[in-house]
C-alpha positions, 0 to 999 in steps of 0.5 A, a space after each residue: 356440078 360434075 362432082 354432084 352428078 358423080 356423087 349422085 350416081 354413086 349413091 344410086 348405085 349403093 342403094 341399088 346394091 342394097 336393094 338387090 341384097 335385100 331381095 336376095 335375102 327374101 327369096 327362099 333357098 333352093 331346095 336340097 335334093 335328097 331321096 325323101 323329097 322325090 315326089 311322083 304324081 300322075 295325071 289321068 287325063 293326059 296319062 302323064 307321069 311327072 317326077 319332081 326332085 324338088 320339094 317345091 312343086 309347081 302348077 302344071 296343066 296336066 294336074 287335075 283339081 283333085 291332084 292339086 288339092 292332094 299335093 297341097 295337103 301332102 305338102 302341109 302334112 310334111 311341112 318342115 323347118 324350112 317351110 317347104 310345105 307352105 312354099 308349095 302351097 304358095 306356089 299353087 296359089 293363083 296369081 290373083 290370090 297372091 295379090 291379096 295374100 301378099 309376099 311369101 313371108 306374110 303367107 307363112 304367118 297367115 298359115 300359122 294363124 289359129 284358123 289355119 294352123 291345124 293344117 300344119 303337120 296334121 295326122 290325117 284327112 278325109 275328102 268330100 266329093 269334088 264339085 267341078 263347074 266349068 273353070 271352078 272346083 270345090 272340095 271339102 276336106 276334114 283335117 285331123 290335127 296333131 291334137 286330135 281336133 277335126 277341122 273342115 276346110 273348103 278348097 276353091 280352085 280355078 283354072 287359069 285363063 291367061 298368063 304363064 299358068 294358063 290351063 293350070 288349076 290353082 287355089 283361089 281360096 281355102 276357107 275354114 268351115 263350121 265343124 257342126 254344119 259340114 261333117 254330114 257332107 263327108 
C-alpha cells in the first residue's frame, strides 16, 4: 500500500508541474521597456499626472471615462505583433465582462473578427458627445480603418463598485453600430 501512495504522490507532483508550465506559457511576456512605449496621461479631476513605462496600461481611479476610451483607442491604433494594444484593452475590460469574454487568447481572436478588425491599427477616429449617468458612460466613436472604411462603435463603461478595481471606469461592452443610422450623432 505504501508503494502505491508514493507513486500517486509522484503522479500528482508531475501533473502539478505540467499545469504550472502550461499556465506560465499562457501569460503574456512582460513588456519590454523602451522610449516609444512611455505613455503619459493626466486626470482633470484629481490633477494627477501618471506615467507608464509599460505598454500594458491598467485601470486607475484617477482616469475619467473619456480618458479610458482614449487610452484604449490609442492602444488599438498602435497594436503590434505582441498584441500590446489588445492586451491593454483587455486590461480595461470589467471583471464581469471578462467572464463572458473568456481568457486573453479568446479575446485576441474576437478582436480579429470582421466586426471588430477595423479597430486594429486604424487611421483615425472621431468621438461623439460622452453621456455619463451615475456609474455608466456611453460614447460613440467612428473609426476610419486602414482600408478607408468608417465604422461606428458604441463604448459602454461602468464605474466599478467593488473588488480590486473599485472606483475605476472599465469597459463593459463595445458594440458595432449601423453606419447609416449613427453618423448624424457625431
